[in-house]
Biotite code that builds the C-alpha atoms (Angstrom):
import biotite.structure as struc

atoms = struc.array([
    struc.Atom([0.000, 0.000, 0.000], chain_id="A", res_id=1, res_name="MET", atom_name="CA", element="C"),
    struc.Atom([2.789, 2.423, 0.880], chain_id="A", res_id=2, res_name="ASP", atom_name="CA", element="C"),
    struc.Atom([4.557, 1.929, -2.463], chain_id="A", res_id=3, res_name="ASP", atom_name="CA", element="C"),
    struc.Atom([1.290, 2.390, -4.366], chain_id="A", res_id=4, res_name="ASN", atom_name="CA", element="C"),
    struc.Atom([0.526, 5.612, -2.486], chain_id="A", res_id=5, res_name="ASP", atom_name="CA", element="C"),
    struc.Atom([4.003, 6.973, -3.206], chain_id="A", res_id=6, res_name="ALA", atom_name="CA", element="C"),
    struc.Atom([3.692, 6.153, -6.926], chain_id="A", res_id=7, res_name="LYS", atom_name="CA", element="C"),
    struc.Atom([0.131, 7.471, -7.236], chain_id="A", res_id=8, res_name="ALA", atom_name="CA", element="C"),
    struc.Atom([1.030, 10.803, -5.619], chain_id="A", res_id=9, res_name="THR", atom_name="CA", element="C"),
    struc.Atom([4.461, 11.299, -7.156], chain_id="A", res_id=10, res_name="GLY", atom_name="CA", element="C"),
    struc.Atom([6.048, 10.567, -3.792], chain_id="A", res_id=11, res_name="GLY", atom_name="CA", element="C"),
    struc.Atom([4.094, 13.300, -2.023], chain_id="A", res_id=12, res_name="LYS", atom_name="CA", element="C"),
    struc.Atom([2.125, 10.943, 0.234], chain_id="A", res_id=13, res_name="TYR", atom_name="CA", element="C"),
    struc.Atom([3.128, 7.659, 1.828], chain_id="A", res_id=14, res_name="ARG", atom_name="CA", element="C"),
    struc.Atom([0.761, 5.642, 3.989], chain_id="A", res_id=15, res_name="MET", atom_name="CA", element="C"),
    struc.Atom([3.242, 4.323, 6.570], chain_id="A", res_id=16, res_name="ILE", atom_name="CA", element="C"),
    struc.Atom([4.443, 7.713, 7.921], chain_id="A", res_id=17, res_name="PRO", atom_name="CA", element="C"),
    struc.Atom([0.827, 8.927, 8.086], chain_id="A", res_id=18, res_name="ILE", atom_name="CA", element="C"),
    struc.Atom([-0.168, 5.791, 10.002], chain_id="A", res_id=19, res_name="PHE", atom_name="CA", element="C"),
    struc.Atom([2.859, 6.018, 12.324], chain_id="A", res_id=20, res_name="GLU", atom_name="CA", element="C"),
    struc.Atom([2.042, 9.625, 13.183], chain_id="A", res_id=21, res_name="ASN", atom_name="CA", element="C"),
    struc.Atom([-1.597, 8.747, 13.901], chain_id="A", res_id=22, res_name="ALA", atom_name="CA", element="C"),
    struc.Atom([-0.603, 5.880, 16.217], chain_id="A", res_id=23, res_name="VAL", atom_name="CA", element="C"),
    struc.Atom([1.994, 8.015, 18.040], chain_id="A", res_id=24, res_name="ARG", atom_name="CA", element="C"),
    struc.Atom([-0.656, 10.708, 18.537], chain_id="A", res_id=25, res_name="THR", atom_name="CA", element="C"),
    struc.Atom([-3.200, 8.178, 19.818], chain_id="A", res_id=26, res_name="ALA", atom_name="CA", element="C"),
    struc.Atom([-0.615, 6.538, 22.106], chain_id="A", res_id=27, res_name="ALA", atom_name="CA", element="C"),
    struc.Atom([0.236, 9.940, 23.572], chain_id="A", res_id=28, res_name="GLY", atom_name="CA", element="C"),
    struc.Atom([-3.406, 10.792, 24.259], chain_id="A", res_id=29, res_name="THR", atom_name="CA", element="C"),
    struc.Atom([-4.253, 10.286, 27.921], chain_id="A", res_id=30, res_name="LYS", atom_name="CA", element="C"),
    struc.Atom([-6.909, 7.619, 28.395], chain_id="A", res_id=31, res_name="GLY", atom_name="CA", element="C"),
    struc.Atom([-6.735, 6.359, 24.790], chain_id="A", res_id=32, res_name="MET", atom_name="CA", element="C"),
    struc.Atom([-6.857, 2.564, 24.600], chain_id="A", res_id=33, res_name="LYS", atom_name="CA", element="C"),
    struc.Atom([-4.626, 1.045, 21.942], chain_id="A", res_id=34, res_name="ILE", atom_name="CA", element="C"),
    struc.Atom([-5.496, -2.506, 20.864], chain_id="A", res_id=35, res_name="VAL", atom_name="CA", element="C"),
    struc.Atom([-3.468, -4.823, 18.665], chain_id="A", res_id=36, res_name="THR", atom_name="CA", element="C"),
    struc.Atom([-3.768, -8.387, 17.485], chain_id="A", res_id=37, res_name="GLY", atom_name="CA", element="C"),
    struc.Atom([-7.549, -8.562, 17.380], chain_id="A", res_id=38, res_name="SER", atom_name="CA", element="C"),
    struc.Atom([-7.720, -8.965, 13.613], chain_id="A", res_id=39, res_name="GLY", atom_name="CA", element="C"),
    struc.Atom([-10.206, -6.090, 13.582], chain_id="A", res_id=40, res_name="ALA", atom_name="CA", element="C"),
    struc.Atom([-8.236, -4.302, 10.877], chain_id="A", res_id=41, res_name="ASP", atom_name="CA", element="C"),
    struc.Atom([-8.866, -7.190, 8.469], chain_id="A", res_id=42, res_name="GLY", atom_name="CA", element="C"),
    struc.Atom([-5.164, -7.776, 7.927], chain_id="A", res_id=43, res_name="SER", atom_name="CA", element="C"),
    struc.Atom([-3.950, -11.086, 6.612], chain_id="A", res_id=44, res_name="THR", atom_name="CA", element="C"),
    struc.Atom([-0.833, -11.354, 8.746], chain_id="A", res_id=45, res_name="LEU", atom_name="CA", element="C"),
    struc.Atom([0.436, -14.891, 9.253], chain_id="A", res_id=46, res_name="PRO", atom_name="CA", element="C"),
    struc.Atom([-0.015, -16.483, 12.672], chain_id="A", res_id=47, res_name="HIS", atom_name="CA", element="C"),
    struc.Atom([2.918, -15.996, 15.018], chain_id="A", res_id=48, res_name="GLY", atom_name="CA", element="C"),
    struc.Atom([4.137, -12.548, 14.038], chain_id="A", res_id=49, res_name="ILE", atom_name="CA", element="C"),
    struc.Atom([2.258, -10.552, 16.669], chain_id="A", res_id=50, res_name="GLN", atom_name="CA", element="C"),
    struc.Atom([5.578, -9.943, 18.424], chain_id="A", res_id=51, res_name="ALA", atom_name="CA", element="C"),
    struc.Atom([6.479, -7.649, 15.511], chain_id="A", res_id=52, res_name="LEU", atom_name="CA", element="C"),
    struc.Atom([3.408, -5.535, 16.292], chain_id="A", res_id=53, res_name="GLU", atom_name="CA", element="C"),
    struc.Atom([4.451, -5.307, 19.950], chain_id="A", res_id=54, res_name="PHE", atom_name="CA", element="C"),
    struc.Atom([7.959, -4.280, 18.924], chain_id="A", res_id=55, res_name="GLU", atom_name="CA", element="C"),
    struc.Atom([6.630, -1.638, 16.521], chain_id="A", res_id=56, res_name="TRP", atom_name="CA", element="C"),
    struc.Atom([4.296, -0.162, 19.144], chain_id="A", res_id=57, res_name="LEU", atom_name="CA", element="C"),
    struc.Atom([7.058, -0.104, 21.749], chain_id="A", res_id=58, res_name="ALA", atom_name="CA", element="C"),
    struc.Atom([9.748, 1.404, 19.533], chain_id="A", res_id=59, res_name="LYS", atom_name="CA", element="C"),
    struc.Atom([8.054, 3.449, 16.830], chain_id="A", res_id=60, res_name="ARG", atom_name="CA", element="C"),
    struc.Atom([4.822, 4.478, 18.523], chain_id="A", res_id=61, res_name="ALA", atom_name="CA", element="C"),
    struc.Atom([6.588, 5.247, 21.804], chain_id="A", res_id=62, res_name="GLY", atom_name="CA", element="C"),
    struc.Atom([4.352, 3.069, 23.953], chain_id="A", res_id=63, res_name="MET", atom_name="CA", element="C"),
    struc.Atom([7.107, 1.161, 25.735], chain_id="A", res_id=64, res_name="GLY", atom_name="CA", element="C"),
    struc.Atom([7.242, -2.636, 26.022], chain_id="A", res_id=65, res_name="PRO", atom_name="CA", element="C"),
    struc.Atom([4.764, -3.132, 28.878], chain_id="A", res_id=66, res_name="VAL", atom_name="CA", element="C"),
    struc.Atom([2.032, -0.966, 27.368], chain_id="A", res_id=67, res_name="ARG", atom_name="CA", element="C"),
    struc.Atom([2.588, -2.552, 23.941], chain_id="A", res_id=68, res_name="ALA", atom_name="CA", element="C"),
    struc.Atom([2.138, -6.076, 25.334], chain_id="A", res_id=69, res_name="ILE", atom_name="CA", element="C"),
    struc.Atom([-0.934, -4.939, 27.274], chain_id="A", res_id=70, res_name="GLN", atom_name="CA", element="C"),
    struc.Atom([-2.417, -3.641, 23.986], chain_id="A", res_id=71, res_name="ALA", atom_name="CA", element="C"),
    struc.Atom([-2.550, -7.221, 22.712], chain_id="A", res_id=72, res_name="GLY", atom_name="CA", element="C"),
    struc.Atom([-3.596, -8.877, 25.950], chain_id="A", res_id=73, res_name="THR", atom_name="CA", element="C"),
    struc.Atom([-5.508, -7.240, 28.787], chain_id="A", res_id=74, res_name="ILE", atom_name="CA", element="C"),
    struc.Atom([-6.560, -4.075, 26.909], chain_id="A", res_id=75, res_name="VAL", atom_name="CA", element="C"),
    struc.Atom([-7.775, -6.099, 23.915], chain_id="A", res_id=76, res_name="ALA", atom_name="CA", element="C"),
    struc.Atom([-9.767, -8.378, 26.227], chain_id="A", res_id=77, res_name="ALA", atom_name="CA", element="C"),
    struc.Atom([-11.227, -5.360, 28.032], chain_id="A", res_id=78, res_name="GLU", atom_name="CA", element="C"),
    struc.Atom([-12.315, -3.647, 24.808], chain_id="A", res_id=79, res_name="VAL", atom_name="CA", element="C"),
    struc.Atom([-14.080, -6.822, 23.673], chain_id="A", res_id=80, res_name="MET", atom_name="CA", element="C"),
    struc.Atom([-15.722, -7.286, 27.091], chain_id="A", res_id=81, res_name="GLY", atom_name="CA", element="C"),
    struc.Atom([-13.828, -10.509, 27.753], chain_id="A", res_id=82, res_name="TRP", atom_name="CA", element="C"),
    struc.Atom([-11.622, -9.284, 30.618], chain_id="A", res_id=83, res_name="GLN", atom_name="CA", element="C"),
    struc.Atom([-13.117, -11.852, 33.025], chain_id="A", res_id=84, res_name="ASN", atom_name="CA", element="C"),
    struc.Atom([-12.147, -14.742, 30.743], chain_id="A", res_id=85, res_name="ASP", atom_name="CA", element="C"),
    struc.Atom([-8.932, -13.861, 28.884], chain_id="A", res_id=86, res_name="ILE", atom_name="CA", element="C"),
    struc.Atom([-6.161, -11.289, 28.662], chain_id="A", res_id=87, res_name="GLY", atom_name="CA", element="C"),
    struc.Atom([-4.243, -11.770, 31.894], chain_id="A", res_id=88, res_name="SER", atom_name="CA", element="C"),
    struc.Atom([-2.607, -14.358, 34.087], chain_id="A", res_id=89, res_name="ILE", atom_name="CA", element="C"),
    struc.Atom([-4.381, -14.620, 37.417], chain_id="A", res_id=90, res_name="ALA", atom_name="CA", element="C"),
])
């Protein structure tokens, strides 16, 4: 998608930097819940690469490792209303 956007706009717009800025802004907004790994975005990422999402959120979105892992575990469960069943180790 990023390459197509760059070609279609003569290099003026690229999707990845726009997305990164939006996520950094959301992550820096007090009270904003960031969720990853739910499949809600319709992506077709192969099973087992969720760690790459955690790494990206921690490093490039500025969330830090703990908050990034929580985005795919307890926060995701909470947003889906499943916090009593999944998302944490009790």
